[in-house]
C-alpha positions in Angstrom: 9.6 -253.1 -83.7 7.5 -256.2 -83.6 7.0 -256.0 -79.8 5.5 -252.6 -80.1 3.0 -254.0 -82.5 2.0 -256.7 -80.1 1.2 -254.2 -77.3 -1.0 -252.1 -79.6 -3.2 -255.0 -80.3 -4.2 -255.5 -76.7 -6.8 -253.1 -75.3 -6.7 -251.7 -71.8 -10.0 -251.0 -70.1 -9.5 -248.8 -67.1 -11.4 -249.8 -63.9 -12.6 -247.4 -61.3 -11.6 -247.9 -57.6 -13.6 -250.4 -55.6 -15.0 -247.7 -53.2 -15.4 -245.0 -55.8 -14.0 -241.5 -55.6 -12.9 -240.0 -52.2 -14.1 -236.4 -52.6 -12.2 -233.5 -51.1 -13.6 -232.0 -47.9 -14.0 -228.5 -49.5 -15.9 -227.1 -46.5 -13.6 -228.5 -43.9 -16.3 -230.5 -42.1 -13.9 -233.2 -41.0 -10.7 -231.2 -40.9 -10.3 -231.4 -37.1 -10.5 -235.2 -37.3 -8.0 -235.2 -40.2 -5.6 -232.9 -38.3 -5.8 -235.2 -35.2 -5.0 -238.2 -37.4 -2.1 -236.4 -39.1 -0.7 -235.3 -35.8 -0.9 -238.9 -34.5 1.0 -240.1 -37.5 3.7 -237.5 -37.0 4.1 -238.3 -33.3 4.2 -242.1 -34.0 6.8 -241.8 -36.8 4.2 -242.5 -39.4 3.2 -245.8 -37.9 -0.4 -246.0 -39.0 -1.3 -248.9 -36.7 -0.8 -246.6 -33.7 -3.4 -244.2 -35.1 -6.2 -246.5 -35.9 -8.6 -244.8 -33.4 -8.0 -241.5 -35.1 -8.4 -243.0 -38.6 -11.7 -244.6 -37.6 -13.0 -241.3 -36.1 -12.0 -239.5 -39.4 -13.8 -242.0 -41.5 -16.9 -241.9 -39.3 -17.0 -238.1 -39.7 -16.9 -238.5 -43.4 -19.7 -241.0 -43.4 -21.8 -238.9 -41.1 -21.5 -235.9 -43.5 -24.0 -237.1 -46.1 -24.9 -233.6 -47.2 -21.5 -233.1 -48.8 -21.4 -236.7 -49.9 -17.9 -237.1 -48.4 -18.1 -240.9 -48.2 -20.7 -243.6 -48.6 -21.8 -245.3 -45.4 -19.9 -248.5 -45.0 -19.8 -250.8 -41.9 -16.6 -250.1 -40.0 -16.0 -253.9 -39.9 -15.6 -253.9 -43.6 -13.1 -251.0 -43.3 -10.8 -253.0 -41.0 -11.9 -251.7 -37.6 -13.8 -254.8 -36.3 -11.4 -255.2 -33.3 -11.8 -251.5 -32.3 -15.5 -251.7 -32.4 -15.4 -254.8 -30.1 -13.2 -252.9 -27.7 -15.7 -250.0 -27.6 -18.6 -252.2 -26.9 -16.7 -254.0 -24.1 -15.9 -250.7 -22.4 -19.5 -249.5 -22.2 -21.0 -250.3 -18.9 -24.3 -252.2 -19.0 -27.4 -250.2 -17.9 -29.4 -251.8 -15.1 
């Protein structure tokens, strides 16, 4: 009984997620990107590392849809895609 009393004295303050809420895509603006990502996961045996390109494209779609406020703009480097961004820039031919 005394342990129950000890727990009631401590207060718990809930803390929101670091990135805030992740609203649902009610209008399906990014559903094609989501489906590509989910299909990639199924084909890879749910190995998320194999689907990072699809994940990045999905998050870019959500950030581009500011009207629906699907996701706040965040640098892709901060979301863990720095290596993929470097690969993209190396693949682009230089204009002369």
